[in-house]
C-alpha positions as CSV (number, residue, x, y, z in Angstrom):
1,X,-57.7,-20.2,-14.1
2,X,-55.6,-22.3,-11.7
3,X,-52.6,-22.0,-14.1
4,X,-53.0,-18.2,-14.1
5,X,-53.1,-18.2,-10.3
6,X,-50.0,-20.4,-10.3
7,X,-48.1,-18.0,-12.5
8,X,-49.2,-15.0,-10.4
9,X,-48.1,-16.9,-7.3
10,X,-44.7,-17.4,-8.7
11,X,-44.4,-13.8,-9.8
12,X,-45.6,-12.7,-6.3
13,X,-43.0,-15.0,-4.7
14,X,-40.2,-13.7,-6.8
15,X,-41.3,-10.1,-6.0
16,X,-41.3,-10.8,-2.3
17,X,-37.9,-12.5,-2.6
18,X,-36.4,-9.5,-4.5
19,X,-38.0,-7.1,-2.1
20,X,-36.6,-9.1,0.8
21,X,-33.1,-9.1,-0.7
22,X,-33.3,-5.4,-1.4
23,X,-34.4,-4.8,2.2
24,X,-31.6,-6.9,3.5
25,X,-29.1,-5.0,1.4
26,X,-30.4,-1.7,2.6
27,X,-30.4,-2.9,6.2
28,X,-26.8,-4.0,5.8
29,X,-25.8,-0.7,4.3
30,X,-27.4,1.1,7.1
31,X,-25.8,-1.3,9.6
32,X,-22.4,-0.4,8.2
33,X,-22.8,3.3,9.0
34,X,-20.1,5.1,10.9
35,X,-19.4,4.2,14.5
36,X,-17.0,5.3,17.2
37,X,-14.1,2.9,17.8
38,X,-12.1,2.5,21.1
39,X,-8.8,2.0,19.3
40,X,-5.8,4.1,18.4
41,X,-6.7,7.6,17.0
42,X,-4.2,7.7,14.2
43,X,-2.8,5.0,12.0
44,X,0.2,5.6,9.7
45,X,1.3,2.8,7.4
46,X,4.6,3.3,5.6
47,X,5.5,0.9,2.7
48,X,8.9,0.8,1.2
49,X,8.0,-0.9,-2.1
50,X,10.6,-3.5,-3.0
51,X,12.6,-2.7,0.2
52,X,14.4,-5.8,1.5
53,X,16.9,-6.1,4.3
54,X,19.9,-5.5,1.9
55,X,18.4,-2.2,0.7
56,X,18.3,-1.1,4.4
57,X,21.8,-2.4,5.1
58,X,23.4,-0.6,2.2
59,X,21.6,2.7,2.9
60,X,22.9,2.5,6.5
61,X,26.4,1.8,5.2
62,X,26.2,4.9,3.0
63,X,24.5,7.3,5.4
64,X,25.1,6.0,8.9
65,X,22.4,5.5,11.5
66,X,18.8,5.2,10.2
67,X,15.7,6.3,12.0
68,X,14.2,2.9,11.3
69,X,16.8,1.5,13.7
70,X,15.1,3.4,16.6
71,X,11.9,1.3,16.3
72,X,12.0,-1.2,19.1
73,X,9.4,-3.7,17.8
74,X,10.6,-5.5,14.7
75,X,9.6,-8.6,12.8
76,X,9.8,-10.5,9.5
77,X,7.1,-10.1,7.0
78,X,6.3,-13.1,4.7
79,X,4.9,-12.0,1.4
80,X,3.6,-15.0,-0.6
81,X,0.4,-14.6,-2.6
82,X,-2.1,-17.1,-4.0
83,X,0.0,-17.0,-7.2
84,X,3.0,-18.5,-5.3
85,X,6.0,-17.5,-3.2
86,X,6.8,-14.4,-5.4
87,X,4.1,-11.8,-5.1
88,X,3.5,-8.5,-6.9
89,X,2.6,-5.2,-5.4
90,X,-1.1,-5.7,-6.1
91,X,-1.5,-9.0,-4.2
92,X,0.9,-7.9,-1.5
93,X,-0.9,-4.6,-1.1
94,X,-4.2,-6.3,-1.0
95,X,-3.0,-8.6,1.8
96,X,-1.8,-5.6,3.8
97,X,-5.0,-3.6,3.1
98,X,-7.6,-6.3,3.6
99,X,-6.2,-9.4,5.5
100,X,-7.0,-11.5,2.4
101,X,-4.5,-13.3,0.1
102,X,-5.3,-12.9,-3.5
103,X,-3.7,-13.6,-6.9
104,X,-1.0,-11.3,-8.4
105,X,-2.5,-8.4,-10.3
106,X,-5.7,-8.2,-8.3
107,X,-6.6,-5.0,-6.5
108,X,-8.6,-5.6,-3.2
109,X,-10.6,-8.3,-5.0
110,X,-10.6,-12.1,-4.7
111,X,-11.6,-14.6,-7.3
112,X,-13.4,-17.9,-6.5
113,X,-16.0,-18.4,-9.3
114,X,-16.6,-14.7,-9.4
115,X,-14.8,-11.5,-8.6
116,X,-15.6,-10.2,-5.1
117,X,-14.6,-6.9,-3.5
118,X,-12.8,-7.0,-0.1
119,X,-13.1,-4.2,2.4
120,X,-9.9,-2.4,3.2
121,X,-8.3,-0.8,6.3
122,X,-8.9,2.6,4.8
123,X,-12.6,1.8,4.3
124,X,-12.7,0.6,7.9
125,X,-11.1,3.8,9.1
126,X,-13.8,5.8,7.2
127,X,-16.4,3.8,9.1
128,X,-14.6,4.9,12.3
129,X,-15.2,8.5,11.2
130,X,-11.5,9.0,10.5
131,X,-10.0,11.2,7.7
132,X,-8.0,9.2,5.2
133,X,-5.0,9.8,3.0
134,X,-2.8,8.2,0.3
135,X,0.7,9.4,-0.5
136,X,3.1,7.8,-3.0
137,X,6.1,8.6,-5.2
138,X,4.6,6.2,-7.8
139,X,1.4,7.0,-9.7
140,X,-1.4,7.4,-7.2
141,X,-3.3,4.9,-9.4
142,X,-0.4,2.3,-9.1
143,X,-1.0,-0.9,-7.2
144,X,0.0,-0.1,-3.7
145,X,-2.1,3.1,-3.2
146,X,-4.9,1.6,-5.3
147,X,-5.5,-1.4,-3.0
148,X,-6.6,0.9,-0.2
149,X,-9.4,2.7,-2.0
150,X,-10.4,0.8,-5.2
151,X,-11.5,-2.6,-6.3
152,X,-10.6,-4.0,-9.7
153,X,-9.5,-7.4,-11.0
154,X,-6.5,-6.1,-12.9
155,X,-4.0,-3.5,-11.6
156,X,-3.6,-2.1,-15.2
157,X,-7.1,-0.7,-15.1
158,X,-5.7,2.6,-13.9
159,X,-8.3,4.8,-15.6
160,X,-11.0,3.0,-13.6
161,X,-8.9,3.1,-10.5
162,X,-8.6,6.9,-10.8
163,X,-12.4,7.2,-10.9
164,X,-12.9,4.9,-7.9
165,X,-10.3,6.9,-5.9
166,X,-12.3,10.0,-6.5
167,X,-15.7,8.4,-5.9
168,X,-14.3,7.0,-2.6
169,X,-13.6,10.6,-1.5
170,X,-10.3,9.9,0.1
171,X,-9.5,13.2,1.8
172,X,-5.9,13.6,0.7
173,X,-4.2,11.9,-2.3
174,X,-0.7,13.0,-3.3
175,X,1.5,11.3,-6.0
176,X,2.2,11.0,-9.7
177,X,-0.1,9.7,-12.4
178,X,-1.7,12.8,-13.9
179,X,-2.0,10.9,-17.3
180,X,-4.4,8.4,-15.7
181,X,-7.0,11.2,-14.8
182,X,-8.9,12.2,-17.9
183,X,-10.9,15.4,-18.2
184,X,-14.1,13.6,-17.1
185,X,-12.5,12.2,-13.9
186,X,-10.9,15.6,-13.1
187,X,-14.2,17.3,-13.5
188,X,-15.8,14.7,-11.3
189,X,-13.1,15.4,-8.7
190,X,-13.9,19.1,-8.8
191,X,-17.6,18.4,-8.5
192,X,-16.8,16.3,-5.4
193,X,-15.1,19.2,-3.9
194,X,-11.5,18.4,-4.6
195,X,-8.8,21.1,-4.8
196,X,-6.4,19.9,-7.5
197,X,-2.8,20.9,-7.4
198,X,0.1,20.1,-9.7
199,X,3.4,21.4,-8.3
200,X,5.3,22.1,-5.1
201,X,3.9,25.6,-4.8
202,X,0.3,24.3,-5.2
203,X,1.0,21.7,-2.5
204,X,2.2,24.2,0.0
205,X,-0.9,26.4,-0.4
206,X,-3.4,23.6,-0.6
207,X,-6.3,23.6,1.9
208,X,-9.7,22.1,2.4
209,X,-11.3,18.7,3.1
210,X,-10.4,17.1,-0.2
211,X,-7.0,17.6,-1.9
212,X,-5.7,15.8,-5.0
213,X,-2.1,16.4,-5.9
214,X,-0.8,15.1,-9.2
215,X,2.9,16.1,-9.4
216,X,4.0,14.1,-12.5
217,X,2.4,12.6,-15.6
218,X,3.6,9.2,-14.5
219,X,5.8,8.3,-11.4
220,X,7.4,11.2,-9.5
221,X,11.0,11.4,-10.7
222,X,13.7,9.7,-8.7
223,X,15.3,11.7,-5.9
224,X,18.5,12.1,-8.0
225,X,16.6,13.5,-11.0
226,X,14.0,15.9,-9.4
227,X,13.7,19.6,-10.0
228,X,12.8,22.2,-7.4
229,X,9.2,22.3,-8.6
230,X,8.5,18.7,-7.7
231,X,7.7,17.8,-4.1
232,X,9.4,14.9,-2.5
233,X,7.9,12.2,-0.3
234,X,8.7,14.2,2.9
235,X,7.0,17.3,1.5
236,X,3.9,15.3,0.6
237,X,3.8,13.5,4.0
238,X,4.1,16.7,6.1
239,X,1.3,18.3,4.2
240,X,-0.9,15.2,4.4
241,X,-0.5,15.0,8.2
242,X,-1.1,18.7,8.6
243,X,-4.4,18.4,6.7
244,X,-5.6,15.1,8.2
245,X,-4.8,15.8,11.9
246,X,-7.5,18.4,12.0
247,X,-10.1,15.6,12.3
248,X,-10.9,15.1,16.0
249,X,-11.6,11.4,15.3
250,X,-8.1,10.9,13.9
251,X,-6.8,9.7,10.6
252,X,-5.6,6.8,8.5
253,X,-2.6,7.5,6.2
254,X,-0.7,5.2,3.9
255,X,2.7,6.5,2.6
256,X,4.5,4.6,-0.1
257,X,8.1,5.0,-1.2
258,X,7.2,3.5,-4.6
259,X,10.5,4.1,-6.4
260,X,12.7,1.9,-4.2
261,X,11.1,-0.9,-6.2
262,X,11.7,0.7,-9.6
263,X,15.3,1.4,-8.8
264,X,15.8,-2.2,-7.7
265,X,14.1,-3.4,-10.8
266,X,16.7,-1.3,-12.8
267,X,19.5,-2.5,-10.5
268,X,20.3,1.2,-10.1
269,X,22.1,1.2,-6.8
270,X,22.6,4.9,-6.4
271,X,18.8,5.4,-6.8
272,X,18.1,2.5,-4.4
273,X,20.1,4.2,-1.7
274,X,18.7,7.7,-2.4
275,X,15.1,6.5,-2.4
276,X,15.5,4.4,0.8
277,X,17.2,7.4,2.5
278,X,14.2,9.6,1.6
279,X,11.9,6.9,3.0
280,X,13.9,6.8,6.2
281,X,13.6,10.6,6.5
282,X,9.8,10.2,6.2
283,X,9.9,7.5,8.9
284,X,11.8,9.8,11.1
285,X,9.1,12.5,10.7
286,X,6.3,10.1,11.5
287,X,8.1,8.7,14.5
288,X,8.6,12.2,15.9
289,X,4.9,12.9,15.3
290,X,3.9,9.7,17.1
291,X,6.1,10.5,20.1
292,X,4.3,13.9,20.4
293,X,0.9,12.4,19.6
294,X,0.8,9.3,21.8
295,X,-2.3,7.8,20.3
296,X,-0.6,7.2,17.0
297,X,0.4,3.8,15.5
298,X,3.3,3.8,13.0
299,X,3.8,0.7,10.9
300,X,6.8,0.4,8.6
301,X,7.2,-2.5,6.2
302,X,7.8,-3.5,2.6
303,X,5.4,-5.3,0.3
304,X,8.1,-7.5,-1.2
305,X,11.9,-7.5,-2.0
306,X,13.0,-6.6,-5.5
307,X,16.2,-7.5,-7.3
308,X,17.8,-9.9,-4.8
309,X,20.4,-7.2,-3.8
310,X,23.8,-8.5,-2.5
311,X,25.8,-6.1,-0.5
312,X,29.4,-6.8,-1.5
313,X,30.3,-9.2,-4.3
314,X,33.2,-11.1,-2.7
315,X,36.2,-10.6,-0.3
316,X,38.2,-8.8,-3.0
317,X,35.5,-6.3,-4.0
318,X,34.0,-4.5,-0.9
319,X,31.3,-1.9,-1.2
320,X,32.5,1.6,-2.1
321,X,30.0,3.9,-0.3
322,X,31.8,7.0,-1.4
323,X,31.4,6.1,-5.1
324,X,27.7,5.4,-4.6
325,X,27.1,8.7,-2.9
326,X,29.0,10.5,-5.7
327,X,26.5,9.3,-8.4
328,X,24.3,12.3,-9.2
329,X,21.7,10.8,-11.6
330,X,19.6,7.7,-12.1
331,X,20.7,5.1,-14.7
332,X,17.4,5.9,-16.4
333,X,18.4,9.6,-16.9
334,X,21.9,8.5,-18.1
335,X,20.3,6.1,-20.6
336,X,18.0,8.8,-22.0
337,X,20.9,11.1,-22.6
338,X,23.0,8.5,-24.3
339,X,19.9,7.5,-26.4
340,X,19.6,11.1,-27.5
341,X,23.2,10.9,-28.9
342,X,25.5,12.0,-26.1
343,X,28.9,10.3,-25.7
344,X,28.6,7.5,-23.1
345,X,32.1,8.4,-21.7
346,X,31.0,11.9,-21.1
347,X,27.7,11.0,-19.5
348,X,29.1,8.4,-17.1
349,X,32.0,10.7,-16.2
350,X,29.6,13.6,-15.5
351,X,27.0,11.8,-13.5
352,X,28.8,8.8,-12.0
353,X,32.5,9.9,-11.9
354,X,33.3,6.8,-13.8
355,X,35.9,6.5,-16.6
356,X,34.6,3.8,-19.1
357,X,37.0,1.4,-20.8
358,X,36.7,0.7,-24.5
359,X,35.0,-2.6,-23.8
360,X,32.4,-1.0,-21.6
361,X,31.7,1.7,-24.2
362,X,31.1,-1.2,-26.7
363,X,28.7,-2.9,-24.3
364,X,26.8,0.4,-23.9
365,X,26.6,1.1,-27.7
366,X,25.4,-2.5,-28.3
367,X,22.7,-2.0,-25.7
368,X,21.7,1.4,-27.2
369,X,20.8,-0.4,-30.5
370,X,18.9,-3.2,-28.8
371,X,15.1,-3.7,-29.2
372,X,14.8,-4.2,-25.5
373,X,13.9,-0.8,-24.0
374,X,15.5,-1.7,-20.7
375,X,18.8,-3.0,-22.2
376,X,20.7,0.3,-22.1
377,X,19.8,1.3,-18.5
378,X,20.5,-2.3,-17.3
379,X,23.9,-2.3,-19.0
380,X,24.8,1.0,-17.4
381,X,23.7,-0.3,-14.0
382,X,25.7,-3.5,-14.4
383,X,28.9,-1.5,-15.1
384,X,28.3,0.8,-12.1
385,X,27.3,-2.0,-9.7
386,X,30.5,-3.9,-10.4
387,X,32.6,-0.8,-9.8
388,X,30.9,0.0,-6.5
389,X,30.9,-3.6,-5.1
390,X,27.2,-4.6,-5.2
391,X,25.2,-7.2,-7.2
392,X,21.6,-8.2,-8.0
393,X,20.2,-11.6,-8.6
394,X,17.6,-10.3,-11.1
395,X,15.5,-7.5,-12.3
396,X,12.4,-9.0,-10.7
397,X,10.7,-9.5,-7.4
398,X,11.9,-12.2,-5.0
399,X,10.2,-14.2,-2.3
400,X,12.5,-13.2,0.5
401,X,11.0,-12.0,3.8
402,X,11.0,-8.2,4.3
403,X,11.3,-5.9,7.4
404,X,8.5,-5.1,9.7
405,X,8.9,-2.3,12.3
406,X,6.1,-0.9,14.5
407,X,5.9,2.0,17.0
408,X,3.0,2.8,19.3
409,X,0.6,1.1,21.6
410,X,0.4,-2.6,20.8
411,X,3.6,-2.6,18.8
412,X,4.8,-5.7,20.7
413,X,2.1,-7.7,18.9
414,X,4.0,-7.4,15.6
415,X,7.2,-9.2,16.6
416,X,8.4,-12.4,15.0
417,X,7.4,-14.0,11.7
418,X,4.1,-12.7,10.4
419,X,2.4,-12.6,7.0
420,X,0.9,-9.5,5.5
421,X,-2.6,-10.8,6.4
422,X,-1.6,-11.1,10.0
423,X,-0.2,-7.6,10.1
424,X,-3.4,-6.3,8.5
425,X,-5.7,-7.9,11.0
426,X,-3.6,-6.8,14.0
427,X,-3.7,-3.2,12.6
428,X,-7.5,-3.5,12.4
429,X,-7.7,-4.8,15.9
430,X,-5.7,-1.8,17.3
431,X,-7.8,0.6,15.3
432,X,-11.1,-0.8,16.6
433,X,-10.3,-2.2,20.0
434,X,-7.0,-0.7,21.1
435,X,-4.1,-2.7,22.6
436,X,-6.0,-5.7,24.0
437,X,-5.7,-9.5,23.7
438,X,-9.1,-10.4,25.1
439,X,-9.9,-13.8,26.5
440,X,-13.6,-14.3,25.6
441,X,-15.7,-17.2,26.7
442,X,-16.4,-18.7,23.4
443,X,-19.2,-21.3,23.0
444,X,-19.1,-21.2,19.3
445,X,-21.3,-19.4,16.8
446,X,-24.9,-19.5,17.7
447,X,-28.0,-19.5,15.6
448,X,-28.3,-15.7,16.1
449,X,-26.7,-14.0,13.1
450,X,-23.6,-12.1,14.2
451,X,-23.2,-13.9,17.5
452,X,-19.7,-15.2,17.1
453,X,-19.1,-16.3,20.8
454,X,-22.4,-18.1,21.3
455,X,-23.9,-16.1,24.2
456,X,-27.0,-15.0,22.2
457,X,-26.2,-11.3,22.6
458,X,-24.6,-9.2,19.9
459,X,-21.9,-7.1,21.4
460,X,-18.3,-5.9,20.6
461,X,-16.9,-9.2,21.8
462,X,-18.6,-10.8,18.7
463,X,-16.9,-8.2,16.5
464,X,-13.6,-9.0,18.2
465,X,-14.0,-12.8,17.7
466,X,-15.0,-12.3,14.1
467,X,-12.0,-10.2,13.4
468,X,-9.4,-12.3,15.1
469,X,-10.8,-15.7,14.1
470,X,-12.7,-15.4,10.8
471,X,-11.6,-12.4,8.7
472,X,-9.9,-13.7,5.6
473,X,-12.3,-16.6,5.1
474,X,-14.5,-17.4,2.2
475,X,-17.8,-18.7,3.6
476,X,-18.2,-22.5,3.3
477,X,-19.7,-23.5,6.6
478,X,-23.0,-22.8,8.4
479,X,-21.1,-21.0,11.2
480,X,-19.4,-18.7,8.7
481,X,-22.7,-18.0,7.1
482,X,-23.9,-16.6,10.5
483,X,-21.0,-14.1,10.5
484,X,-21.2,-13.1,6.8
485,X,-23.3,-10.1,7.7
486,X,-23.6,-8.7,4.2
487,X,-24.1,-12.1,2.6
488,X,-21.4,-11.7,0.0
489,X,-19.8,-15.1,0.6
490,X,-16.8,-13.9,2.6
491,X,-15.9,-12.5,6.0
492,X,-14.1,-9.3,5.9
493,X,-13.8,-6.0,7.7
494,X,-17.2,-4.9,6.6
495,X,-18.8,-7.8,8.5
496,X,-16.8,-6.8,11.6
497,X,-18.1,-3.2,11.2
498,X,-21.7,-4.4,10.8
499,X,-21.5,-6.3,14.0
500,X,-19.9,-3.3,15.7
501,X,-22.9,-1.3,14.5
502,X,-25.3,-3.9,15.9
503,X,-23.4,-3.8,19.2
504,X,-23.7,0.0,19.3
505,X,-27.5,-0.3,19.1
506,X,-27.8,-2.6,22.1
């Protein structure tokens, strides 16, 4: 009998524990409901994927004054990840989106024993009742857009990312990547209320609260290769802003020039310049919008540099800007036409205005028969780069610092050397609290959960202290446990939001 009572007691204890945990989880979910922030109304983050200082310098040489030059607050963005000094777009994007460093390949997740999801700026914006949008010339399921509204341990899980993007109900998503949305995911999108469009005409007429634009099977074609039915980055940006600005609470929009990176990987200098110029046109539009809509923060940066671009290859071989601007197709397009059987001399003459030597024709023909699928395009790029006076260190990412430029209230806080995680947290601060650098009497974390400054009252000061001093931390002290509001073992933007909710109730 005693043994039976003991077993029943254990079962009852387990039941109470599970019920308590479920209640706590429900309470935390309720605590993380939407709230009104006192920060900037609109946040626009523009990411030139792979865009280093040399990409900007060369584009300026070719086109003259850039709109990015008009941004008064500038800095240097450090990009290293937990994998080392050379990041990939997944880890760099995660740092920008969440304020956490992670390993290369991980999408808004961290790994320490187990995989944990990390709350993003876009998710924080949703909790502030803002509309949200993602725009990219890459696949919308690619690493940079993915980090803002999905959580997976491997960036290649693009089918899963596509489902999460829809489940997340991001209001506006424009980019490539149609092949990553299977029929089930597209049907789910329709059931969630998405209007799905596939070309420039569809983009122009699109309306509603949820719009999904998939304008290419994979990445949107390079600027130099596009047809008139495919929208460019500026087309997509204008439409996204037009749709999102209808929200009285404001909006959060991430815009990625994804193909600067791809062109730099290919060492395709003409495409690097064309893609960067398109990005600058988009920056110009966003700056003009922010000047007219004063409560708008515009952040322009890169996730990393790609290729190690050198502007000029020596005193005897200066950059020939005219030759670069006369190139009318990407090296990828030229390679495909040569692969299909066209004469290399005719292709290079038609698209690049270059007369090949016999030795150069041999190099191209050798590359055409190579098992390396990139060999032909890389060979064409190498020949062109030498003739126009530029060089690349590699076809991979580098660990060089990248540009950071910010316009709007609080832009002065982004000057100097920062890391992506610093830029993320500063963005969150401006979105939640506005342009303030509070001095708060801080007695240390008290025994009251969520009381970050030790005054035994839960208010917005506690959310501020948690954001500025603790976000990005994995919980390993008793004090940090008191600020881990959802008890998931880390302190992220969700914990800040929960404290904000508690403060709202006082």
